[in-house]
C-alpha positions, 0 to 999 in steps of 0.5 A: 648606359651608366649604372645610375642613369635611371637615378639622375640624383644619384648619378650627380653625386657619383663624382664626389666618391673618393673625394674630400668631403669639403673643399675647405681642407682638413678640419683643425681641432679648435683646442688641444686635447685638454683635461676640462673637456675630458672631465666634462666627458667622464662626468656626463658618462659617469666613467670612473676609469682612473687613467683619464683624470687621476695622475698618480694612477695613470702614471703607475699604469701601462700608459705612464700618464693621463690619456683621453678616453678613446671614444672621444676621438671624433670630438676633438675636431668637431667645429665650433657651432654657429647656433643661428640657423642650425636647424635650417642647416639640418643640424650642421654646426656651420655652413656646408660646402654648397656643392657637397652631396649633403647639400644636394640631397637636402635640396632634393627633399632629403634633409633627414639624417639618421646615423646607422654605423660607426667603426672607430680604430685607435692607433694610439691613445691621445694625451693632453696637449695633442693638437689634432686635425682630420681629413674626410673622404666620401667612400660610397653612396648607396643606390636609392633605398626604401625603408620604414623611414622613407626613401633615401640613400646611405652615405659612408665616409672615412675620417682620418685623424692626425696629431702634430707632424701628420702622425696618424692616431685613428680613423673612423668610418661613418654611415648615415641614412639621408631621407625625407622626414616622416613620422618615425615610430620605433619599428621604422627606426630599427628597419632603417638601420637594418637596411644599412649596408654591412661594414666590410672592413676591420679596423649613476645608473641602476648599477653602481659605477663599477671600479675598473678591475685591476686584473685582466679578465678571463679567456674566451667565452667569459661573459661580461656583467650586465649593465643597465642604463636608465635613459633620461633627457638629461643623459641624452643632452649631457652626452651631446654637449660633452661630444660637442654635437649641437644637432637639434634632434639630441636636445630639442624635442620639437625639432626631433619630432619634426624630423619624424623622431618620437623624441630627442634621442642619444647621439652615436658618440654618446653610445660609443662612449657608453660602449667603451665605458662598459668594456673598460669597467670590466677589463680594467684600467690596463686595457687599451681599446683598439677599435669599436664597431657598432651598428645602430638599431632603435633609438635610445629615448627618454624613459627607456633603459639600455641593457648592455651585455657582452661576451669574449668571442676571440682571444689571440696572443701578440708578443706580450699582449693578449688581444680580445674581441668582445661582442656586445649589444645594448637593448631597450624596450624598443628592441636592439639599440646597438650591436657590434664588437670591441677589440682591446689589448691587455698585458700578459701577466 
């Protein structure tokens, strides 16, 4: 008897584990890294780090020229959307491989999708002109779980990103919960996220927009300034568009409610972008983010306020670099929206 004989659906998906997510091969970015898309991103997130758009300041920095916001890594290889039928495809921007586990789960009555975890690792910052492609491999499918949202499976995959010549530039481990949509109240959304398997590997607001600090922050134990972000429908939709995420739950209230959500809600790419902005507003434009690992809880919906807080929990030395780890969280009226860590390096000076 195999471990999944008592769950034929789970057993049928087992052959996908360790295999590419699509038979179509690598995903190729429709455009090279470019300033218009970077400008769209920083405008949507109100991110004033000068290394993204100010050529003079970027040249004077450790980066020697303009770079793209690191949290945009996932954005560049997002496919061009075919809007017709996107709701029927569960928010997928294009037709999916008919044999994929996502299609199988949807056909089995589990079309709902809720992101629960993201682990980003940046091997280098991207520059205008970089042409990316990516590959994705299914890592795991959990046993069937019952949460406040209903019954379903946590699905995890790893995406690796490459520049020209197959140069590795970053990777992302991503986890979602696939379930049968019901009515998602906020407590249920938090419960679903809390049930997610733990990661086991490393890898204008009520505040005025903070100018990046010119000097490195202090040592271990320093607390980051608190930051409050009022969440509006405009912010949610602006972030989804800037991240090229056309899934209807992030812009269509009726669709979101049919999926069991209380309203449209912020996508995980936007949350990652605000996490990156929060840390670099504090650390300054000489900071280089090495990784962002977050776990989602309750949704960020219109009318709530995300309150970010953080603290340096580790400091190491690596040659001429200081390596810092910041533990942070973002909470709102519904509870914990996101928690996790950001790893970054700063010059020793």
